[in-house]
N, C-alpha and C positions, 0 to 999 in steps of 0.2 A: 323668230330666231332663224338666221341664215344657215343653210347647210354648209358643210365644209367645201372648200374650193374644189377639191378633187372630185367630190360627188357632182357638183355643178358642171365641172368640165366633162365628166364621164356621161352625164345626161345629155349634154349638148352634142357630144360625139355620137351618141346613139341616134339622136334625132337626125343629125347629119348623114349618118350611114343609112338610115331608113329612107330618107329622101333620095340618097344615091342609088339605092336598090330599085326604086321606082323609075329613076331616070334610066337605068340600065334596061328596064323593060321597054322603054320607048326607043333607045338607041340600038340595043343588041337584038331585040325581037321585032323591032319595027312596029311596036304598038303605040297608038296615039290615044290621048284621053277620049276622043270621040268613039274609037273602037271599043275601048274599055267600058265606057258608059253604055254603049249599045249592047255589048255582050251581057253586062249585068242586067239590063232591062229586058233581054230576050229570053229569060228563063221560063221554062214550062212550069205552070203553077202547080200541077198535081204532084209530080215527083219532088218539087221544092217544098211543098206542104208536108209530104211524107218524110222528107229529110229532117225537117224541123221537129216533127212529131217524135221520130226515133231519137233525135238529139235530146229532146226533153227526157225521154226514158234513160238515156245515157247519163244525163246530169244527176238524175235522182239516184241511179245506181252508184255513181261516184260518191255521192254524199253518204249513201248507205254503207259503202265500203269504209269510208272514213269513220262512220259511226261504229262499225264493228271493231276497227283497229283501236279507236279511242276507248271503247268498252273493255277490250282485252288488256289495255294498258291501265285499267282502273281509273279512267277519266269518266266521271258520271255526268252526263248531260242528256238532254232530250234529242230525239232525231230531228224534230223541227228546228231546234237551235242549231244543230250541226248543218242542216240543209241551208239555213239562212246564212251562216258563216261561209259556207262553200260558195254560195251564189255571190256574196259580196266579194269574196276573194277572187273569183273568176272575173268579175267586172274590173276590179283593181289591176289584175294582171294584164288586161288589155288597154288600160288607159295610162298607167304610170310608166315613166321612162325605164324604170328598172323591171327586170323580168320576174322578180320574186316578190314584188310588193304585196301582191295578194296573199302569198303564202306567209309572209311575215304577219300580216293582219290575222290570218287564221291561227297561227301559233299563239300570238298574244291573247286574243279574245277567247280562244278555247281554254287556255290556262286559267283565265278569269272565270268564265262561265262554268267550267268543270271543276274549279277549285283544285287545280293540279299544278305541278311544277312546270316551268317552261321547258325543261328537258323532256318530260313525258309528252307534252304537247308537240314539241318539235319532232320527236321520234314518230308520233302518229302521222304528221304531215309527210315526213321523209318516206315512211313506209307506204303511205298512200300513193305517192309519186312513183317510188321504186317498183312496187308490184304492177302498176300500170304499164310502165316501160317494159318490165319483164314479160308481161302477157303479150304486149305488141311485138316484141322480138321473137317470142315463140311462134306467133302466127306468121311472121314474116319468113321464118325459116321454112315452115311448112308450105307457105305460098310460093316461095322461090322454087321448091321442088315441083309443085304442081305446074307452075308457069313455064319453067325452063326445060324440065325433064319429062313431064307428062303425068297422066293420072296415076298409074301404078307406083312410080317413085314417090309421088306426092303422098299416097296413102301409106306407103312404107315409112316415109319420114315421119308422118304423123303418129303412126303406131310406135315408132322408135322413141319419139318424144314422150309418149304415154308411158312406155316401159321405164325410161329414165326417171320420170316423176314417181312412178310406183316403187322403184329401187331406192329412191330417197326417203321413203316413208319410215324405214327403220332408224335412219339418222335423226329424223324428226322426232321419233318415239324416244330416242336417247336424250335429246334436248329436252323433251317434255318431262322425262323422269328426273333429270338433274336440274330442272329449272327452279325458279323462285316462285312462291305463291303470289296470288293477285295482290295481297296487301303489302308485298315487299316494295320498297321504294327505289329499287333499281329500275332505270329507264331503258336498259339495254334489252332489245327485243329477244335475243337469243337466250336470255336468262329468264324470260317471262313465261311461265307455264301456260297461262290462259291464251297468250298470243300464239305460241307455237301449236297449241291444240287447234286453233282457229285458222292456221296458216293455209291448209289445203282448201278450205272453203273460201278464204279470201283470194287465193290464186285462181280458183275456178271462176269466181265472180269477176276477177280481172280479165280473164280470157273472154268471158261473155261480153263484158262492157266494151272491150277493144274490138271485138267482132262487130258489135253494133256501131262502133265509131267508124270503122272501115265501111260498113254499109251506109252510113250517112254520106261519106265521101262518094260512094258509088251512086247513090240517089241524086246527089248534087251533080254528078257527072251526067246522068240522064237528063236532068233539068236543063243543063247547058249543052245537050246534044253531044256529049263525050262518051261514046259506048265503048267502055274499057272493061276487060275481064276483072272479076272481083280479086283474083290473086294478084293482078298488077296493081290494083288500088292498094292492096295490103302492103306491097313493097314500096309504093310511092308515099303512102301516108307515113310509114315507118321512117323512111329516109328524110322526109321533110320535118317530121317531129324531132328527129335527132339534130337536124340543122337549127331548128328554132330553139334548141336548148342553149345554143351559143348566145351569151348576153351581148349581142352587137347591134340590136335594133330595139325599137319600142314595141314590146309585146310580140316580137317575131314578125312584125309588119314589114313587108318588103322582102325579107328572106323567104318567107312562105310563098309569096306570089312568084318570085323568081324560080324557086325550087320547083313548084308545080309546072311552070311554063317550060322549064328545062326537061323535066322527067316525062311530061305528057306529050312533048313534041315528037319523040320517036314513034308514038302510036297514033299520030295524025291529029292531035288536038292543037288548034292554033293558040297563040299567046293570049289573045283576048278572053277566050273561054277558060283557059287555064288560070289566068289571073282572077277572073270572076269567081271560079271555084275556090281559089286560095283565100279570097276575101270573104266568101261565105263561110268557109271552114274556120277562118280566124275570128270573125265577129259573131258567128252563130252561137257559141256558148255564152258570150256576154249578152246577146239579145235574149236568149232563153232564160238566163239568170235574172235579167231585169224583169222579164215577165213574171218569173217566180217571186221576186221581191215585191212587185206590185200586188200579186195574189196574197202574199203574207200580210201586206198592209191592209188590203181589203177585208181579210179575215180577222183583223184586229190583233194580230200576233204581237206579244210583248216579249222582249228579250228576257231570257232566263238570267237571273242575277246569281252571283257567286254566293254560296251559303255563308261565307265569312261576312258578306255585306248585306245579307237578307235581314230585314227588320224583324222577321218572325223569330230569328235566333237570338235576339237581344232581349233579355229579361227586363220587363218594366218594373219599377219599384212597387211593391205592394203596400197599401195603406196599413198603418199599424192598427192592431185590434185593441180595443179598450176592455179590460176585464177578462 
């Protein structure tokens, strides 16, 4: 079945824009395919391996956060099933013309495997994304104070953020008291008592996960001889992440590389190395996810089926007793 004409046109436009961004690397930044290939191949193996090791931890933490959110929304499924869905969704986000194809996959199959409504499944994916962006923005605010103002203002800003989060606790307590129980069928997170109870833990996990994600970028920088302060990496990663949210290219490809080339140029990183870092950051999660899926297959993992479809829940007819 053919997709609607507007969808095909939009997909073609995104592919065209992706190619256009790469062309801009060659013309605006003077980068040639040979220089880009050379930069990619000149990576230092040790920090590159460390970056992918930390990235693997980040991917597992992301899956675990989604598992916590799903459980708080009364979506019952296993952590291994959640992790598998997250890995597949990450790969799809990198290869499909649309920027949310992997998220649509996660919403649909979580609702099937967890025997939950699509609304609840959608809420879990939105909350997983939103808490990640919120954690990244909090780190960016503190990093900006450290980088532009110095150590003491950075510490002061960090403490101020902690105070604000602490003052929000009474509001969260009120939401928890007035919220709905876990078995309520409302999917709105602010009315869900178990979710509001878990919100601080989920927020802390998001900050830790995003700190490790920035560390991945810093390690990739070391691998490509880009010695940049961690606080500047926090600002750069945040800015490029917000740019790639715009659905104008295939999986953020092209936008990400141009973004890193533009933001790393002021600190002395040439376009070839910056683009190589952008490519590694862009394709790294998909590579780790593919490795995880191969591991699942090697372990003989079988997808969990919805209880509505499970054969164990279907009563077989019993033979009649005689006498």
